C-alpha positions in Angstrom: -2.9 307.6 -44.7 1.2 307.4 -45.6 2.4 305.6 -48.6 4.9 303.0 -47.7 8.1 302.8 -49.8 7.8 300.3 -52.7 10.7 297.6 -52.8 13.0 298.0 -55.5 12.9 294.5 -56.9 15.0 295.5 -60.1 17.8 296.4 -57.6 17.4 293.1 -55.7 17.5 291.0 -59.0 20.9 292.9 -59.9 22.4 292.4 -56.6 21.5 288.7 -56.8 22.9 288.3 -60.2 26.0 290.1 -59.2 26.6 287.6 -56.4 25.9 284.8 -58.8 28.5 286.0 -61.0 31.1 286.2 -58.0 30.3 282.6 -57.0 30.9 281.5 -60.7 34.1 283.2 -60.9 35.3 282.0 -57.5 34.6 278.3 -58.8 36.5 279.2 -62.1 39.5 280.1 -59.7 39.1 277.0 -57.6 38.3 279.2 -54.6 35.1 277.1 -53.9 33.9 273.7 -55.0 32.3 273.7 -58.4 29.2 271.5 -56.9 28.6 274.1 -54.2 28.9 277.0 -56.8 26.3 275.2 -59.0 24.1 274.5 -56.1 24.2 278.2 -54.9 23.5 279.7 -58.4 20.7 277.2 -59.0 17.0 278.3 -59.1 15.2 278.3 -55.9 18.2 279.1 -53.6 17.2 281.6 -50.9 19.1 284.7 -50.5 20.7 283.7 -47.0 22.1 280.6 -48.5 23.4 282.5 -51.7 25.1 285.1 -49.7 26.7 283.0 -47.0 27.6 279.9 -48.9 28.0 276.7 -47.1 30.6 273.9 -46.7 30.6 270.1 -46.9 33.3 267.7 -45.4 35.6 265.8 -47.6 34.2 262.4 -46.7 31.6 261.0 -44.4 34.2 259.1 -42.4 35.4 262.4 -41.2 32.3 262.8 -39.2 33.3 261.6 -36.0 31.1 263.7 -33.5 29.7 262.3 -30.6 26.6 260.0 -30.4 25.5 260.9 -27.0 26.3 263.7 -24.5 26.1 267.4 -24.3 28.4 269.4 -26.9 29.3 273.0 -26.9 28.1 274.6 -30.0 30.5 277.2 -31.9 29.5 280.6 -31.0 28.7 281.6 -34.5 25.9 279.0 -34.7 24.1 279.9 -31.3 20.8 281.8 -31.4 17.4 281.1 -30.1 16.9 277.9 -32.0 20.3 276.3 -31.1 21.6 277.3 -27.7 25.1 277.2 -26.6 25.0 273.6 -25.5 22.9 270.7 -27.0 22.4 267.2 -26.1 23.0 265.1 -29.2 21.3 262.0 -27.6 18.1 264.1 -27.7 16.8 263.4 -31.2 14.9 267.0 -31.6 18.1 268.9 -30.2 20.4 266.7 -32.5 18.3 267.3 -35.7 18.5 271.1 -35.0 22.1 270.9 -34.3 22.9 269.1 -37.6 20.7 271.3 -39.5 22.5 274.3 -38.5 25.9 272.7 -38.9 25.0 271.5 -42.5 23.8 275.2 -43.5 26.3 277.3 -41.5 29.0 275.1 -40.2 32.5 274.7 -41.5 33.8 271.5 -42.6 35.9 271.2 -39.3 33.0 271.9 -37.3 30.8 269.4 -39.1 33.6 266.8 -38.7 33.8 267.4 -34.9 30.2 267.6 -34.2 28.3 265.6 -36.6 28.4 261.8 -36.2 28.4 259.7 -39.4 26.1 257.0 -38.3 23.6 259.5 -36.6 23.7 261.7 -39.7 22.7 258.7 -41.9 19.8 257.8 -39.4 18.6 261.5 -39.5 19.2 262.2 -43.1 15.7 261.2 -44.4 14.2 264.1 -42.4 15.7 266.5 -45.0 17.8 268.7 -42.6 18.9 271.2 -44.9 17.7 273.2 -47.9 17.5 271.4 -51.2 20.5 272.9 -52.6 22.7 271.8 -49.6 21.1 268.3 -49.7 21.8 267.9 -53.4 25.3 268.5 -52.9 25.7 266.2 -49.9 23.8 263.3 -52.0 26.0 264.0 -55.0 29.0 263.5 -52.9 27.9 260.7 -50.5 25.8 258.1 -52.3 25.4 256.4 -48.9 22.8 259.2 -47.9 20.5 258.1 -50.9 20.3 254.6 -50.0 17.0 253.4 -48.6 
């Protein structure tokens, strides 16, 4: 029986702490919005989100994406869950696309591909991790309305 290597949890904690320090400094320098920095350094944020960050549009009216039809998904967002083309009229495909855009899309991609009214309808499904949801809901109170 071979011994498997033991994870170095102390090293992981140091790396995570260092990344949180980088995020705090970037916010102090105005390189990222403070609300996003606060969300990324809060408890319970997963490593993927912490190390990649996320973006948010300036206002909901910027979300002028289509309500129906096939859209071309930006290459960096494509994988097994999100193919290169998606039908936004299909509720399941639309939710998957919006989920990906909220977590990994740029503000420009969000504006071009997310439709404001469709987002408001889908929002109760909790399309993103809690840190992302909190920033969107703090910026856009319409998302919290019943």
